[in-house]
N, CA, C and O atoms as a GROMACS GRO file, in nm:
protein
  400
    1UNK      N    1   0.083  -0.120   0.000
    1UNK     CA    2   0.000   0.000   0.000
    1UNK      C    3   0.087   0.126   0.000
    1UNK      O    4   0.061   0.219  -0.076
    2UNK      N    5   0.190   0.128   0.084
    2UNK     CA    6   0.278   0.245   0.092
    2UNK      C    7   0.352   0.266  -0.040
    2UNK      O    8   0.376   0.380  -0.080
    3UNK      N    9   0.386   0.157  -0.108
    3UNK     CA   10   0.455   0.168  -0.237
    3UNK      C   11   0.364   0.232  -0.342
    3UNK      O   12   0.410   0.312  -0.423
    4UNK      N   13   0.236   0.197  -0.340
    4UNK     CA   14   0.140   0.256  -0.434
    4UNK      C   15   0.124   0.406  -0.409
    4UNK      O   16   0.121   0.486  -0.503
    5UNK      N   17   0.115   0.442  -0.284
    5UNK     CA   18   0.102   0.583  -0.247
    5UNK      C   19   0.226   0.660  -0.290
    5UNK      O   20   0.216   0.770  -0.345
    6UNK      N   21   0.344   0.603  -0.266
    6UNK     CA   22   0.469   0.668  -0.304
    6UNK      C   23   0.477   0.682  -0.456
    6UNK      O   24   0.520   0.786  -0.506
    7UNK      N   25   0.437   0.578  -0.529
    7UNK     CA   26   0.439   0.584  -0.675
    7UNK      C   27   0.342   0.691  -0.726
    7UNK      O   28   0.378   0.769  -0.815
    8UNK      N   29   0.223   0.695  -0.672
    8UNK     CA   30   0.125   0.796  -0.713
    8UNK      C   31   0.176   0.937  -0.683
    8UNK      O   32   0.164   1.026  -0.767
    9UNK      N   33   0.234   0.956  -0.566
    9UNK     CA   34   0.291   1.086  -0.531
    9UNK      C   35   0.403   1.125  -0.627
    9UNK      O   36   0.413   1.240  -0.670
   10UNK      N   37   0.487   1.028  -0.661
   10UNK     CA   38   0.596   1.054  -0.755
   10UNK      C   39   0.545   1.095  -0.891
   10UNK      O   40   0.598   1.189  -0.951
   11UNK      N   41   0.442   1.028  -0.941
   11UNK     CA   42   0.383   1.063  -1.071
   11UNK      C   43   0.323   1.202  -1.066
   11UNK      O   44   0.340   1.281  -1.159
   12UNK      N   45   0.253   1.232  -0.958
   12UNK     CA   46   0.193   1.365  -0.945
   12UNK      C   47   0.298   1.474  -0.940
   12UNK      O   48   0.280   1.580  -1.000
   13UNK      N   49   0.407   1.451  -0.869
   13UNK     CA   50   0.514   1.551  -0.860
   13UNK      C   51   0.580   1.575  -0.995
   13UNK      O   52   0.614   1.688  -1.028
   14UNK      N   53   0.599   1.468  -1.072
   14UNK     CA   54   0.665   1.481  -1.202
   14UNK      C   55   0.575   1.552  -1.302
   14UNK      O   56   0.623   1.631  -1.382
   15UNK      N   57   0.445   1.525  -1.298
   15UNK     CA   58   0.355   1.581  -1.399
   15UNK      C   59   0.297   1.717  -1.362
   15UNK      O   60   0.249   1.789  -1.450
   16UNK      N   61   0.300   1.755  -1.235
   16UNK     CA   62   0.242   1.882  -1.193
   16UNK      C   63   0.338   1.997  -1.219
   16UNK      O   64   0.456   1.990  -1.184
   17UNK      N   65   0.289   2.102  -1.282
   17UNK     CA   66   0.366   2.223  -1.308
   17UNK      C   67   0.290   2.341  -1.251
   17UNK      O   68   0.185   2.376  -1.304
   18UNK      N   69   0.338   2.403  -1.145
   18UNK     CA   70   0.264   2.516  -1.085
   18UNK      C   71   0.252   2.632  -1.181
   18UNK      O   72   0.340   2.656  -1.264
   19UNK      N   73   0.143   2.705  -1.168
   19UNK     CA   74   0.123   2.825  -1.249
   19UNK      C   75   0.089   2.794  -1.394
   19UNK      O   76   0.099   2.883  -1.479
   20UNK      N   77   0.048   2.673  -1.424
   20UNK     CA   78   0.008   2.641  -1.560
   20UNK      C   79   0.126   2.632  -1.655
   20UNK      O   80   0.108   2.654  -1.775
   21UNK      N   81   0.243   2.600  -1.608
   21UNK     CA   82   0.359   2.586  -1.696
   21UNK      C   83   0.331   2.477  -1.799
   21UNK      O   84   0.254   2.385  -1.774
   22UNK      N   85   0.394   2.490  -1.912
   22UNK     CA   86   0.365   2.401  -2.023
   22UNK      C   87   0.432   2.266  -2.008
   22UNK      O   88   0.538   2.253  -1.947
   23UNK      N   89   0.368   2.167  -2.066
   23UNK     CA   90   0.423   2.033  -2.067
   23UNK      C   91   0.461   1.995  -2.209
   23UNK      O   92   0.388   2.027  -2.303
   24UNK      N   93   0.570   1.930  -2.224
   24UNK     CA   94   0.612   1.877  -2.352
   24UNK      C   95   0.536   1.747  -2.376
   24UNK      O   96   0.528   1.664  -2.286
   25UNK      N   97   0.482   1.729  -2.494
   25UNK     CA   98   0.406   1.607  -2.524
   25UNK      C   99   0.498   1.486  -2.519
   25UNK      O  100   0.599   1.481  -2.589
   26UNK      N  101   0.464   1.389  -2.436
   26UNK     CA  102   0.549   1.272  -2.416
   26UNK      C  103   0.514   1.159  -2.511
   26UNK      O  104   0.598   1.072  -2.534
   27UNK      N  105   0.395   1.157  -2.565
   27UNK     CA  106   0.352   1.048  -2.651
   27UNK      C  107   0.398   1.074  -2.794
   27UNK      O  108   0.347   1.166  -2.859
   28UNK      N  109   0.492   0.996  -2.843
   28UNK     CA  110   0.547   1.014  -2.976
   28UNK      C  111   0.448   0.989  -3.088
   28UNK      O  112   0.474   1.026  -3.202
   29UNK      N  113   0.334   0.928  -3.058
   29UNK     CA  114   0.235   0.900  -3.161
   29UNK      C  115   0.153   1.023  -3.197
   29UNK      O  116   0.090   1.026  -3.303
   30UNK      N  117   0.152   1.124  -3.113
   30UNK     CA  118   0.078   1.245  -3.143
   30UNK      C  119   0.167   1.338  -3.224
   30UNK      O  120   0.288   1.342  -3.205
   31UNK      N  121   0.106   1.414  -3.315
   31UNK     CA  122   0.186   1.494  -3.408
   31UNK      C  123   0.240   1.623  -3.346
   31UNK      O  124   0.350   1.665  -3.381
   32UNK      N  125   0.166   1.687  -3.258
   32UNK     CA  126   0.215   1.810  -3.198
   32UNK      C  127   0.307   1.778  -3.081
   32UNK      O  128   0.285   1.681  -3.009
   33UNK      N  129   0.409   1.859  -3.062
   33UNK     CA  130   0.507   1.836  -2.955
   33UNK      C  131   0.458   1.889  -2.820
   33UNK      O  132   0.493   1.834  -2.716
   34UNK      N  133   0.379   1.994  -2.824
   34UNK     CA  134   0.334   2.060  -2.700
   34UNK      C  135   0.190   2.022  -2.669
   34UNK      O  136   0.099   2.052  -2.745
   35UNK      N  137   0.171   1.955  -2.556
   35UNK     CA  138   0.036   1.921  -2.512
   35UNK      C  139  -0.031   2.042  -2.449
   35UNK      O  140  -0.153   2.055  -2.452
   36UNK      N  141   0.050   2.131  -2.393
   36UNK     CA  142  -0.001   2.247  -2.321
   36UNK      C  143   0.100   2.360  -2.336
   36UNK      O  144   0.221   2.336  -2.341
   37UNK      N  145   0.051   2.482  -2.341
   37UNK     CA  146   0.140   2.598  -2.350
   37UNK      C  147   0.114   2.693  -2.235
   37UNK      O  148   0.010   2.688  -2.169
   38UNK      N  149   0.211   2.781  -2.212
   38UNK     CA  150   0.195   2.882  -2.109
   38UNK      C  151   0.205   3.020  -2.172
   38UNK      O  152   0.270   3.038  -2.275
   39UNK      N  153   0.139   3.116  -2.111
   39UNK     CA  154   0.147   3.256  -2.154
   39UNK      C  155   0.236   3.336  -2.059
   39UNK      O  156   0.261   3.455  -2.082
   40UNK      N  157   0.284   3.272  -1.954
   40UNK     CA  158   0.366   3.338  -1.853
   40UNK      C  159   0.500   3.380  -1.911
   40UNK      O  160   0.567   3.302  -1.979
   41UNK      N  161   0.539   3.505  -1.886
   41UNK     CA  162   0.666   3.557  -1.936
   41UNK      C  163   0.783   3.481  -1.876
   41UNK      O  164   0.786   3.452  -1.756
   42UNK      N  165   0.880   3.450  -1.962
   42UNK     CA  166   1.003   3.384  -1.918
   42UNK      C  167   1.118   3.478  -1.954
   42UNK      O  168   1.136   3.510  -2.071
   43UNK      N  169   1.196   3.522  -1.856
   43UNK     CA  170   1.306   3.616  -1.884
   43UNK      C  171   1.412   3.553  -1.976
   43UNK      O  172   1.449   3.438  -1.957
   44UNK      N  173   1.460   3.628  -2.075
   44UNK     CA  174   1.558   3.575  -2.171
   44UNK      C  175   1.685   3.520  -2.107
   44UNK      O  176   1.747   3.430  -2.163
   45UNK      N  177   1.724   3.572  -1.993
   45UNK     CA  178   1.848   3.522  -1.931
   45UNK      C  179   1.836   3.377  -1.885
   45UNK      O  180   1.936   3.314  -1.853
   46UNK      N  181   1.712   3.324  -1.882
   46UNK     CA  182   1.692   3.184  -1.844
   46UNK      C  183   1.701   3.090  -1.965
   46UNK      O  184   1.706   2.968  -1.947
   47UNK      N  185   1.702   3.144  -2.088
   47UNK     CA  186   1.698   3.062  -2.209
   47UNK      C  187   1.831   2.994  -2.235
   47UNK      O  188   1.938   3.052  -2.215
   48UNK      N  189   1.822   2.873  -2.280
   48UNK     CA  190   1.936   2.803  -2.337
   48UNK      C  191   1.924   2.807  -2.489
   48UNK      O  192   2.021   2.831  -2.560
   49UNK      N  193   1.801   2.782  -2.538
   49UNK     CA  194   1.774   2.790  -2.681
   49UNK      C  195   1.624   2.802  -2.704
   49UNK      O  196   1.543   2.786  -2.612
   50UNK      N  197   1.590   2.832  -2.829
   50UNK     CA  198   1.449   2.846  -2.867
   50UNK      C  199   1.428   2.762  -2.992
   50UNK      O  200   1.508   2.768  -3.086
   51UNK      N  201   1.322   2.684  -2.995
   51UNK     CA  202   1.287   2.605  -3.112
   51UNK      C  203   1.148   2.646  -3.158
   51UNK      O  204   1.056   2.660  -3.077
   52UNK      N  205   1.135   2.666  -3.290
   52UNK     CA  206   1.007   2.706  -3.348
   52UNK      C  207   0.972   2.608  -3.458
   52UNK      O  208   1.052   2.583  -3.548
   53UNK      N  209   0.853   2.551  -3.450
   53UNK     CA  210   0.804   2.462  -3.553
   53UNK      C  211   0.682   2.527  -3.618
   53UNK      O  212   0.584   2.558  -3.550
   54UNK      N  213   0.688   2.548  -3.750
   54UNK     CA  214   0.575   2.612  -3.819
   54UNK      C  215   0.457   2.516  -3.834
   54UNK      O  216   0.470   2.395  -3.812
   55UNK      N  217   0.344   2.571  -3.871
   55UNK     CA  218   0.226   2.492  -3.902
   55UNK      C  219   0.263   2.401  -4.018
   55UNK      O  220   0.329   2.445  -4.112
   56UNK      N  221   0.222   2.277  -4.012
   56UNK     CA  222   0.254   2.185  -4.122
   56UNK      C  223   0.185   2.052  -4.104
   56UNK      O  224   0.089   2.040  -4.028
   57UNK      N  225   0.235   1.954  -4.176
   57UNK     CA  226   0.173   1.821  -4.172
   57UNK      C  227   0.192   1.753  -4.036
   57UNK      O  228   0.116   1.663  -4.001
   58UNK      N  229   0.294   1.795  -3.961
   58UNK     CA  230   0.318   1.731  -3.831
   58UNK      C  231   0.230   1.789  -3.720
   58UNK      O  232   0.202   1.720  -3.622
   59UNK      N  233   0.186   1.915  -3.735
   59UNK     CA  234   0.101   1.977  -3.632
   59UNK      C  235   0.018   2.088  -3.696
   59UNK      O  236   0.064   2.156  -3.787
   60UNK      N  237  -0.102   2.105  -3.649
   60UNK     CA  238  -0.194   2.204  -3.706
   60UNK      C  239  -0.170   2.345  -3.656
   60UNK      O  240  -0.234   2.439  -3.704
   61UNK      N  241  -0.079   2.361  -3.560
   61UNK     CA  242  -0.053   2.494  -3.505
   61UNK      C  243   0.098   2.519  -3.496
   61UNK      O  244   0.177   2.425  -3.492
   62UNK      N  245   0.135   2.646  -3.494
   62UNK     CA  246   0.275   2.680  -3.472
   62UNK      C  247   0.310   2.647  -3.328
   62UNK      O  248   0.230   2.669  -3.237
   63UNK      N  249   0.432   2.595  -3.308
   63UNK     CA  250   0.476   2.562  -3.173
   63UNK      C  251   0.609   2.631  -3.144
   63UNK      O  252   0.698   2.637  -3.229
   64UNK      N  253   0.619   2.684  -3.021
   64UNK     CA  254   0.742   2.750  -2.977
   64UNK      C  255   0.782   2.687  -2.845
   64UNK      O  256   0.705   2.688  -2.748
   65UNK      N  257   0.904   2.632  -2.842
   65UNK     CA  258   0.954   2.570  -2.720
   65UNK      C  259   1.082   2.641  -2.677
   65UNK      O  260   1.174   2.660  -2.757
   66UNK      N  261   1.085   2.679  -2.551
   66UNK     CA  262   1.205   2.742  -2.495
   66UNK      C  263   1.273   2.638  -2.406
   66UNK      O  264   1.213   2.584  -2.313
   67UNK      N  265   1.399   2.612  -2.438
   67UNK     CA  266   1.479   2.525  -2.352
   67UNK      C  267   1.550   2.616  -2.252
   67UNK      O  268   1.619   2.711  -2.290
   68UNK      N  269   1.531   2.586  -2.125
   68UNK     CA  270   1.590   2.668  -2.020
   68UNK      C  271   1.728   2.617  -1.983
   68UNK      O  272   1.763   2.502  -2.010
   69UNK      N  273   1.807   2.703  -1.921
   69UNK     CA  274   1.940   2.664  -1.874
   69UNK      C  275   1.931   2.552  -1.771
   69UNK      O  276   2.027   2.477  -1.751
   70UNK      N  277   1.816   2.542  -1.705
   70UNK     CA  278   1.793   2.435  -1.608
   70UNK      C  279   1.761   2.302  -1.677
   70UNK      O  280   1.735   2.202  -1.611
   71UNK      N  281   1.764   2.302  -1.810
   71UNK     CA  282   1.737   2.185  -1.895
   71UNK      C  283   1.589   2.152  -1.907
   71UNK      O  284   1.553   2.052  -1.970
   72UNK      N  285   1.505   2.232  -1.849
   72UNK     CA  286   1.360   2.214  -1.862
   72UNK      C  287   1.318   2.270  -1.997
   72UNK      O  288   1.377   2.366  -2.047
   73UNK      N  289   1.216   2.210  -2.056
   73UNK     CA  290   1.160   2.258  -2.182
   73UNK      C  291   1.020   2.311  -2.155
   73UNK      O  292   0.939   2.245  -2.090
   74UNK      N  293   0.993   2.431  -2.204
   74UNK     CA  294   0.864   2.496  -2.180
   74UNK      C  295   0.805   2.538  -2.314
   74UNK      O  296   0.867   2.611  -2.391
   75UNK      N  297   0.685   2.492  -2.341
   75UNK     CA  298   0.613   2.534  -2.460
   75UNK      C  299   0.536   2.662  -2.427
   75UNK      O  300   0.463   2.669  -2.328
   76UNK      N  301   0.554   2.763  -2.513
   76UNK     CA  302   0.488   2.891  -2.490
   76UNK      C  303   0.386   2.918  -2.600
   76UNK      O  304   0.402   2.871  -2.713
   77UNK      N  305   0.284   2.994  -2.567
   77UNK     CA  306   0.177   3.028  -2.660
   77UNK      C  307   0.228   3.129  -2.762
   77UNK      O  308   0.263   3.241  -2.723
   78UNK      N  309   0.234   3.094  -2.892
   78UNK     CA  310   0.288   3.187  -2.992
   78UNK      C  311   0.200   3.311  -3.013
   78UNK      O  312   0.245   3.407  -3.076
   79UNK      N  313   0.078   3.311  -2.963
   79UNK     CA  314  -0.011   3.427  -2.978
   79UNK      C  315   0.000   3.527  -2.864
   79UNK      O  316  -0.064   3.632  -2.867
   80UNK      N  317   0.081   3.496  -2.764
   80UNK     CA  318   0.104   3.587  -2.652
   80UNK      C  319   0.193   3.703  -2.701
   80UNK      O  320   0.290   3.678  -2.773
   81UNK      N  321   0.162   3.828  -2.663
   81UNK     CA  322   0.240   3.943  -2.712
   81UNK      C  323   0.391   3.931  -2.691
   81UNK      O  324   0.467   3.967  -2.781
   82UNK      N  325   0.436   3.884  -2.576
   82UNK     CA  326   0.581   3.877  -2.553
   82UNK      C  327   0.647   3.771  -2.642
   82UNK      O  328   0.763   3.787  -2.680
   83UNK      N  329   0.574   3.664  -2.675
   83UNK     CA  330   0.629   3.561  -2.764
   83UNK      C  331   0.633   3.613  -2.908
   83UNK      O  332   0.728   3.588  -2.981
   84UNK      N  333   0.529   3.687  -2.948
   84UNK     CA  334   0.530   3.747  -3.082
   84UNK      C  335   0.650   3.840  -3.098
   84UNK      O  336   0.716   3.839  -3.202
   85UNK      N  337   0.677   3.920  -2.996
   85UNK     CA  338   0.793   4.011  -3.000
   85UNK      C  339   0.922   3.932  -3.007
   85UNK      O  340   1.012   3.968  -3.082
   86UNK      N  341   0.932   3.825  -2.929
   86UNK     CA  342   1.050   3.740  -2.930
   86UNK      C  343   1.074   3.682  -3.069
   86UNK      O  344   1.187   3.684  -3.118
   87UNK      N  345   0.970   3.631  -3.132
   87UNK     CA  346   0.983   3.573  -3.266
   87UNK      C  347   1.021   3.679  -3.369
   87UNK      O  348   1.099   3.651  -3.461
   88UNK      N  349   0.967   3.798  -3.354
   88UNK     CA  350   1.003   3.909  -3.444
   88UNK      C  351   1.150   3.945  -3.426
   88UNK      O  352   1.221   3.966  -3.524
   89UNK      N  353   1.196   3.953  -3.302
   89UNK     CA  354   1.337   3.984  -3.275
   89UNK      C  355   1.429   3.876  -3.331
   89UNK      O  356   1.536   3.906  -3.384
   90UNK      N  357   1.388   3.749  -3.320
   90UNK     CA  358   1.468   3.640  -3.376
   90UNK      C  359   1.479   3.652  -3.528
   90UNK      O  360   1.586   3.630  -3.585
   91UNK      N  361   1.368   3.686  -3.592
   91UNK     CA  362   1.369   3.702  -3.737
   91UNK      C  363   1.463   3.816  -3.778
   91UNK      O  364   1.535   3.804  -3.876
   92UNK      N  365   1.461   3.925  -3.702
   92UNK     CA  366   1.549   4.039  -3.732
   92UNK      C  367   1.695   4.001  -3.711
   92UNK      O  368   1.782   4.044  -3.788
   93UNK      N  369   1.725   3.922  -3.608
   93UNK     CA  370   1.862   3.876  -3.584
   93UNK      C  371   1.912   3.790  -3.700
   93UNK      O  372   2.027   3.802  -3.742
   94UNK      N  373   1.826   3.704  -3.750
   94UNK     CA  374   1.865   3.617  -3.863
   94UNK      C  375   1.896   3.700  -3.987
   94UNK      O  376   1.990   3.670  -4.060
   95UNK      N  377   1.818   3.804  -4.009
   95UNK     CA  378   1.842   3.891  -4.126
   95UNK      C  379   1.978   3.960  -4.114
   95UNK      O  380   2.050   3.972  -4.212
   96UNK      N  381   2.012   4.004  -3.993
   96UNK     CA  382   2.139   4.072  -3.971
   96UNK      C  383   2.257   3.977  -3.985
   96UNK      O  384   2.364   4.016  -4.032
   97UNK      N  385   2.237   3.849  -3.944
   97UNK     CA  386   2.346   3.752  -3.948
   97UNK      C  387   2.365   3.691  -4.087
   97UNK      O  388   2.472   3.638  -4.116
   98UNK      N  389   2.264   3.698  -4.171
   98UNK     CA  390   2.274   3.638  -4.305
   98UNK      C  391   2.375   3.714  -4.389
   98UNK      O  392   2.374   3.837  -4.392
   99UNK      N  393   2.464   3.638  -4.459
   99UNK     CA  394   2.564   3.706  -4.544
   99UNK      C  395   2.495   3.766  -4.668
   99UNK      O  396   2.398   3.712  -4.720
  100UNK      N  397   2.548   3.879  -4.711
  100UNK     CA  398   2.489   3.948  -4.827
  100UNK      C  399   2.555   3.908  -4.954
  100UNK      O  400   2.519   3.956  -5.061
   0.00000   0.00000   0.00000
């Protein structure tokens, strides 16, 4: 009985994200990577990298995942104003870095 309770608690701790933080889709059979997204602002100094997947045959919506320095992956809502600004800034950086 105690083992079941401990296992259940462990599962709940692993899957629970306070404040509605996003979860990365764990089931490889589903086409979208993000099961849930967050609109909560994440400061850029916490980023390790940013991945953007456009709408396509693999998913019906655009997906934006921020990998944190803590190695956590957070899916963010691409329609949130701060994410739109982030994506615009990334596009401008790419234009500046592209050779002429």
